[in-house]
DRENFIVEX-625602 format. One record per residue (C-alpha): x, z, y; residue in three letters. Coordinates in steps of 0.02 Angstrom, whole numbers, plus 50000, padded with zeros to 5 digits. Layout:
% residues N
XZYAla/...
END
This chain:
% residues 263
567753370546978Unk/568333363846811Unk/570043359446883Unk/570283377446943Unk/569663383846775Unk/570853372946675Unk/572313376446793Unk/572043394946765Unk/572063392646576Unk/573613381846586Unk/574553396546660Unk/574603403746484Unk/573563414846371Unk/574923421746256Unk/574733439546323Unk/572873439346290Unk/572743458246275Unk/573253460246456Unk/572513444346530Unk/571053448746645Unk/570253431646628Unk/568453438246630Unk/568663444546807Unk/569713430046874Unk/568803420347010Unk/569343403346942Unk/568733407846768Unk/567103415446829Unk/566683399446920Unk/566283392146748Unk/565963407246637Unk/565633425946638Unk/564433425446785Unk/562823432246711Unk/561963442946843Unk/561493461246821Unk/559653456246842Unk/559763443946698Unk/560733456846597Unk/559273468946616Unk/558073455546556Unk/559163451446405Unk/559183469846359Unk/557283471046368Unk/557113455546259Unk/558333462446131Unk/557343478646117Unk/555653469846114Unk/556003455245996Unk/557283463145879Unk/556803481545862Unk/557513482845685Unk/559313480745744Unk/560033498245768Unk/560573502845943Unk/562203509745875Unk/562663492445810Unk/562253484445976Unk/563313497346065Unk/564743494745943Unk/564753475945974Unk/564713478646162Unk/566233489946148Unk/567143476946042Unk/566763462146156Unk/567073471246320Unk/568733478846265Unk/569843464246320Unk/569853452046464Unk/569633463446614Unk/567743463746592Unk/566673466646747Unk/565343479146693Unk/563663485146756Unk/562603500446716Unk/561063497246608Unk/559813508046514Unk/559673505446326Unk/558263515646245Unk/558343527146397Unk/560213529346370Unk/561413523146506Unk/562683510246450Unk/564093502046546Unk/564393484246492Unk/564563465846538Unk/562913456646565Unk/563713442046472Unk/563873452646315Unk/561993455546321Unk/561693436846335Unk/562823433646185Unk/561903446746083Unk/560193439746122Unk/560703421746089Unk/561553426945927Unk/559933435245870Unk/558923419645909Unk/560163408545817Unk/560333419845664Unk/558453422145646Unk/558293403145639Unk/559873400045539Unk/559283411545398Unk/557863399245363Unk/559023384345344Unk/560263379545208Unk/561703377845330Unk/563263388245296Unk/564413379245417Unk/564283380145606Unk/564933369045745Unk/564853375345924Unk/565153363746072Unk/565633372546233Unk/566143389846175Unk/566663400146327Unk/567953412646266Unk/567163414146093Unk/565943428146133Unk/564443419946049Unk/565483416245894Unk/566033434445891Unk/564223440445907Unk/563623428945768Unk/565013435045654Unk/564653453245691Unk/562753452645673Unk/562573439845532Unk/562513453445399Unk/560923460545477Unk/560063443645454Unk/560753440545277Unk/561633424945339Unk/563203418245255Unk/564383407445358Unk/565863398945274Unk/566633388845417Unk/566453390045605Unk/567053375045706Unk/567473377045890Unk/567453361546002Unk/568033363346182Unk/569433358746302Unk/571093361046214Unk/571553374046346Unk/569943383546308Unk/570263382446121Unk/571943390946147Unk/571113405646234Unk/569673406646110Unk/570883406945963Unk/571923420646042Unk/570373430646088Unk/569563429645916Unk/571213434045832Unk/571073450845921Unk/569503453545817Unk/570043448645642Unk/569063463245572Unk/567463455445638Unk/567833437045609Unk/567553434545423Unk/567263415745425Unk/568583402145422Unk/568893396845601Unk/569323378945649Unk/569743372845824Unk/569523355145890Unk/569843346846058Unk/568303339746140Unk/569243323446165Unk/568823318245986Unk/566963322945990Unk/567053331845822Unk/567823317545721Unk/568953330045630Unk/567533341545578Unk/567533340245390Unk/565933349045341Unk/564233341045320Unk/562503348745342Unk/563133358045495Unk/562183369945606Unk/562473364245786Unk/562563376045935Unk/562803371146116Unk/562203382746254Unk/562283376346432Unk/563483362446382Unk/562763347546287Unk/561553343646428Unk/562863346146562Unk/564173333646503Unk/564263315646560Unk/563243302846465Unk/564803294146396Unk/565363310446315Unk/563613313446251Unk/563693296646164Unk/565343301946082Unk/564503317046002Unk/563023306245952Unk/564183294145862Unk/565413306045779Unk/564693323545763Unk/562803323345756Unk/562723312845595Unk/563533327845508Unk/562233339945579Unk/560623345545494Unk/559973359445606Unk/560373367645770Unk/559983377645926Unk/560333373346108Unk/560013380846277Unk/559423364646356Unk/559683362346543Unk/558263351346599Unk/559093349046768Unk/560843347446694Unk/561903332446744Unk/560663328046882Unk/559193328046762Unk/559953315346642Unk/559283324546490Unk/557423328846507Unk/556903340246365Unk/555513328046318Unk/556903316446258Unk/557823329746156Unk/557393321845989Unk/558003304946046Unk/559613312046117Unk/559993322345962Unk/559333309545837Unk/558413324045754Unk/556653330545727Unk/556343344445852Unk/555573359645767Unk/555203370345920Unk/555443370446108Unk/555243386346210Unk/555553390946391Unk/557223399646407Unk/557053418646412Unk/557513424146544Unk/557463408346650Unk/559233406746719Unk/559243389646803Unk/559593392346988Unk/558333378647026Unk/557003385546910Unk/555653381647038Unk/556083363247010Unk/556823363146835Unk/556733374546684Unk/557963378146546Unk/557343377946366Unk/557763384446193Unk/557783369246079Unk/557743371445890Unk/557953356745771Unk/
END
C-alpha cells in the first residue's frame, strides 16, 4: 500500500488546488478512510465533550478543510442541523480538541508531529488554538519527503489559518534537524506502526527534545510490537494518562484496542 501511496505522490502535487488526492484509491489506502459510522461518533463526542466551542466555528473549519483535495463527503447531523462533510475532518477536529485541552496545561510552545497525513490535524490545531488560549510558535512536520511536499502545498492554501512557523523534515533523519527543545510531540496512528529500527531512531534523536505529547497508540500496531503497558519505556517519558480511544477504530478491536496516551 505504501508503494502505491508514494508512487501517487511522486506524480506531482504542484497543482494542489485541482489534485483530487483525498478521493484517489492509492491515497485512500493509507489516509482519508474514516467511515461514516466513526464520523457520527466523532461528532457526538465533539458536542458532548466540548460544548463551549461554537457550532459556527466547527462548520467554518469543515468548509476550510474540505474545500480542496476532492473530498468524499457524507451527510451528518450537527445540533439537529444537516451538514455535508468528510468524516476525516471530524476526526481531526476531535483530536485537535483533545490535544489543545492538554497542551494548554503544559509550557510547550513548539510542536513536532510524526506522520502527518495531508496536514489536516495541523490545520485544525492552528484554527482552534485561539479557543483554548494556546500559543504555538513553531510546528515541525516529519513524514516521507513526498508527503511533506503535499502537506506544504496544502497548508500554503490556508495561509490565513496557519499562523505558526512551519518546518518540514524528512522522516529519514528521525528529527535530527528539529531545532527546538521542550517540544510537544504528536503521532496519531504512526509511531506504533513503524518498524522497531525506525522507532529507535526517534528514540535517539527526537524524543530527548520532547517534554510532553499525545499519541493515538495502536496496541496491535506492527504485529503488537508496542503494547501500551510499555509506552513509558518506549517514549522514555512519564505517562500522565492512558484512555481507550474514542471511538475505538482498530479493525481488530475484539483482540486489540487503540489508546489515547498523554505524557
